N, C-alpha and C positions, 0 to 999 in steps of 0.2 A: 516828284518821281516815285514809281512804284518801287517799294522795297524788294530786294531780291529774295527768293525763296530757297532755302537750303536742300541740297538733295535728301531724298528720304533716308537713304542708307546712313547718311550723316547724321541726321536728326536722331533716328534709332539708336545708333551707336551711342551718341552722346546721352540719351534719355536712359539707356541701359546702364551705363557708368555711373550717372547720378543716382538712380536707383539702388545700385550696388553700394554706393557710398553710404546712402541714408538706410541701409539695412540694420546697423547697429542700434539704430533708434527704436526699431521695431523691438528688439531685444529688450532695451531699457524700458520701454513701456510696459511690456508684459511682465518683467520682473517687478517693475513698480505697482502693478495692479495687484500683486500679491500681498501688499502690504495692507493693514488695516487703515482706515481713513483718519482715525484718531492718532496712530502711531505716526503717519504720513505727515499729519500736519504738525506734530511735535517735533520731528526730525527736521522738516524744512525750516522750521521758526525757532530752533535752538539757538541760544546765543553762541555757542561754539561754532555752528555750521554758518551763521550770518558772519561771524568773523571770518570764517575761511573764506566766504564769498567776498569779503571787504578785502581780505590779504590778495587774493587773487587779482582782483580789480586793480588794485593799487600797484601790484607789482607788474601787470601786464600793461599799464599806462606808463610806468616810469620806465620800463624796458624800452617801450616804444619810443619814448621821448629823449632818452639818452643814446639809443641808437642812431636816431636821426639826427642828434648834434654832433655823434662822430662821423656818420655818413656823409653829411652833406660837405664840408670841407674836405674830407678825402676825395670825394667823386670830383669836386670843383678842381681840386689840386693835380688829379692824374688825368683829367680832361681838358681843363681849358688853359693851363699854365706850362711855362717850361721847368717845371720840378725836376731837379737832377735825378736819374734813375727812375722815371714814372714807371717804366714797365716792371721793374722790381717792387715799387711800392703798390702797384696795381695787384700784383701777385700776392704779398703779403696781406692787401686788404681781403682777398677772397679765401685765403687758406684756413682761417679760422672756422669754416664751414666744415673741414676736415677733421677738427678736434671735438669729440663728443662733449658734451657740456658736462657730464660726470667726471670726466679725466680733468677737463679745464678747472672745475670747481675743486677737485683734489688738489690740484697743484697750488691753486691760490691758498687752500688752507695750510699745505705745506709750507707755504711761504709765509703766510700772513697770520695765522693763527694765534690766539693769544698766549699760548704755552707750548713750547716744544716746536716751534716752528723754526725756519731757517733765519728769518729777520730778527726774532726774539733771541735766539741763541747768539747771533751776531751782536747785538746790543747789550747782552747780558753784563759784559764788562763793564758798562757805563752805568750800571745799577738798575736797569729796566729788567723787572722781573715778569712783566705782563704787558702785551700789546691791547689796545682796544679791540674789543670783540667784532671778529668779521660775520659772526653768524646771525641768522635771522633775515629780515628784508635787506639791509645794505648787501650782505655778501650774495644773496640770491640774484639782485637786481645786477650788481657788478658782474657776476659769473655769466647770467645769461644775455646781458649786453655784450659783453667781450666777444661771445662766440656766436651771437645771432645778428649783429649789426651788419655783417656782409649782405643780409636779404634787403636791407635798405639801401646799401651801397651800391648793389648791382641795379636795384630798379632805378636809383637816381642817375647813376652812370649812363643807363641807357637812355633815361629821359634827356639828359644833357647833349648826348650825340644826336638825338633826333631833332634838337631846336634849330631852326633855321639861323645861320649866322648872319644873313640881311638884318634880322632884329637888330644886331648891335649898331649897324649902320645908320637904321631909322632911329634908334634911340639918341646916338651921336647928333645926329641933325636937330634932335629936339633939345639939345644941351644937356642931356644927362650925362654924370659923371659914370665911372665904371661901378661904383658902389651903388649908385641909384639905379643903374642899368640892371645889376644884380638883383637888388631888392624890388623893383618894380615891373621888371620883365622877365627874368630867368625864373625867380622863386614862383611867382604865379603859373607859368607854365610847366613847373613841376609838380604841381599840385597832385595830379593823377599818380605820379611816381611816388610822391611821398606817402600818399594814402594806401597805395597797394604794399608798400615796403613796410608801412607801420602796421598793416593788417597782418602781415605774416609773421612777424616778430612777436605781436600781441597773441596771435594764436600760439604760435611756438612756446612762448614762456607759459601759457594756460596748459600746455600738454606736457611740458616738461617734468619728469619725475626725479632725475638724478640730482640736480642741482638743489632743489628744496629740502631732498631729504638729508643731503650732506649739510646744507646749511641750517638744518633743524626749524625749518619754516613751513608751518602748516598752509598748505594750498590745496586745491580739490583733488589734484593727483596723487599726493601724499596721503590724504585722507581716504580717498576710494581704495588704494592700494591696502592701506592697514584694513579697511572694512572687508575686502576680499580675503586676505590672507590670515589675518589675526582674530578675527571676530567671526569669520566664515558666513557673514550675513550678505548675501548676494542681493537681496531686495533693497536692504538700506543702500548698498554701494550702487544700485540702479539707480535710486532716487538722487543721491549726490552727483553720479554721471548725468543726469537729466538736468539737474541745475547747472551743470557745467555746460551742457548743450546750449541750455538757455541763454546762457551768458554769452557764447559763441555766437548764437543766432542775432542777440541784439548787437554784438559788435559788427556783424556782417550786415545787418541793416543800417547802422549808422554809416559804414564805410559805402554803401549803395547810395545813401542819401548825398554824401558828400562828394562822391565820385560823379553823380548824375548832374551835378551843379558846377563841375570842374571844368576850367578851361585847358583843352589839350593842346600840346605842342605842335608846332607845324609839321606836315607830312609832304609838303610840297618838294619840289625838285630841287629848290634852293637849298634844302638841307643835307643834299649830297655834296654841297661845295666844303672845301677843307676848313677846318675852325680854326681862326687864327688865334695863336698862343699868346697867354698873357705874361709878359716878361715879370718875375716875381722882384727882381732887383735886391735891396738890402733884406727883404723878407724870405729870401730864398733858403736860407739856412733855419730858418724859424720852422717855415714849412717841413723841411726834413726832419727837424727835431719832432715835430707833432707825428709825423708819419712813424717814425721811430719809437716813440713812446706808446702809440697804439699797437704796433707790431711787438713790442717787448712784451707786452702784459697779455696779447691774443694768441702768438705765436712762439718767440724766443722762450718765455718763460715755462709754458707748458712741455716743449721740447727739451729744454735744459734739465727740467725736474725730473722728466722721465729718464733721460739719458745719465742723470746722476745716479738714480736708484738701479739703473741698469747697472752701470759700471761698478757702483757698490756691492751688486748681489753677486757680479762675475768674480770681484777681489775677495770676497768671503766665502767664495766655493758654494754659493747657493744652489740648490739643485732645482733647476728649471723644470718645469713640466714641459712635455711634448706639445708645441705650439703650433706644429704644422696643419694638424687638423683643424685647428680654430681659425688660423690663417685661410685656409682654404674655405672653410665654411663662410667665413665673413666676406671673403671676396666673391665667392660664388653667389650668396645670397644679394649682396650688394650689386652685382653686375644684373642678376635676374630681376631685382627689384627696380634698376633703373631701366631697363627694356620694357618691363610690364607697364611702370608709369608713363614712360615716353609715349607707349602705344595707345594707353587709356587717355591721355591728356590730350593729344592731339586732335581728336574730334571736338572736345570741347573748346579748345584754343580756337580753332577753325571757325565754330559757330559763334564764339564771342565777338571776334574780331571782324569776320567777313559777313556775318549774318546776325547783327544786333537785333534782338526783338525781346518781349517780355518772357516768352518762353525759353529763350536761349540764355537771358540773365538769370531765371530761376536755376536752369541747370549749371551755369557757372557759379552761382552762390553755393549750389549744394556740393560742388568738389572741394569748398573749403572747410566743409563740416568734418571731414576726416582728419583735417590738421589739427583740431583744436579738442579732439577725443582722446582720451588717454589710450595707449596701445593695448593695455591689458583688456579693457571694457571692449575694444575692438577683436581682440582674441578671443574672448569669452562669448561674444555675440556669434563669430563664426562658428566655434563649437556648437553652441546651442541651435542655430539655424540648420547645420550639417545633420544634426541627431534629428531634427524635425523632418528633414527630408528624407533621411534613411528610414525613418519609422512609416 
């Protein structure tokens, strides 16, 4: 059957958005060409920057892995089981997206830092003078995982809801137990969702600046920011940003290869049937405990620490600055960004789902590039390009 051709307007709109997203690459290339070839090779091949590359790869991989480990059971429990308070745990599983990783990292340090943290002060009467260090890779992975795993959770939950319930009946007729059904039927059907969610959290971890900075862990975003602000060397920073973009492109290529061989879940009319819930039985409160544990570190702890410092400031008569303009700016920018993002993403989403082709695949891949590029790089590229246009 001949593939449907997308409307010209839709194709042009998606192409324009993809080109706009890739414009920062033009800025990075122009800046990188301003370096001498010898200095360029020395910068790229230096041990420090190769270490930064390794740090970024390891951190992204570990965040994707641990986010998946958290998201799979959470999605399974909130979709397929009779978990008590399913709607409440669903809400707490998504809410970490509203907590900035910078704030979340601060609360983790305030609670678990080696010295002066809440836990260390609590255990001081027992003779514990210093906790194990949370700084570096462990703290970065923990913080980003706790506040980025909802990307994987939402993707997996959507995949579970799209699986045809009749598959369970078929697996039962073949003699599969529930465990075998989950491992041999459900998980393979979730492969696209796992890949998509893992891609998002990997790119999120690569572009995150606040968490690696607080955790004193050298990744590309931290080193690029230092190059821009401390040494004022934009050419070197552009080269490092290009290294990061190259890493992002490699991840996108791997994701494309894996997804192209993936088995997608059924979209037949049978998937509209209600999903039969699995009774947890004696595992019910163990499941609740798992959900509570994740919610404690990703929601209750950040909110609790923030309220503690707020109440302490009120008690000590701390003079709070006028936060109303800041709140209004945040809400206004957030709403505007949400509207613009939705409008720009719709053409690409429609093209990718309704009119799959090589061209639409390229447009879709381009949309992910901006998710892995540091914000400071995008901002400087926009300023640079506007200056060129105005001239």
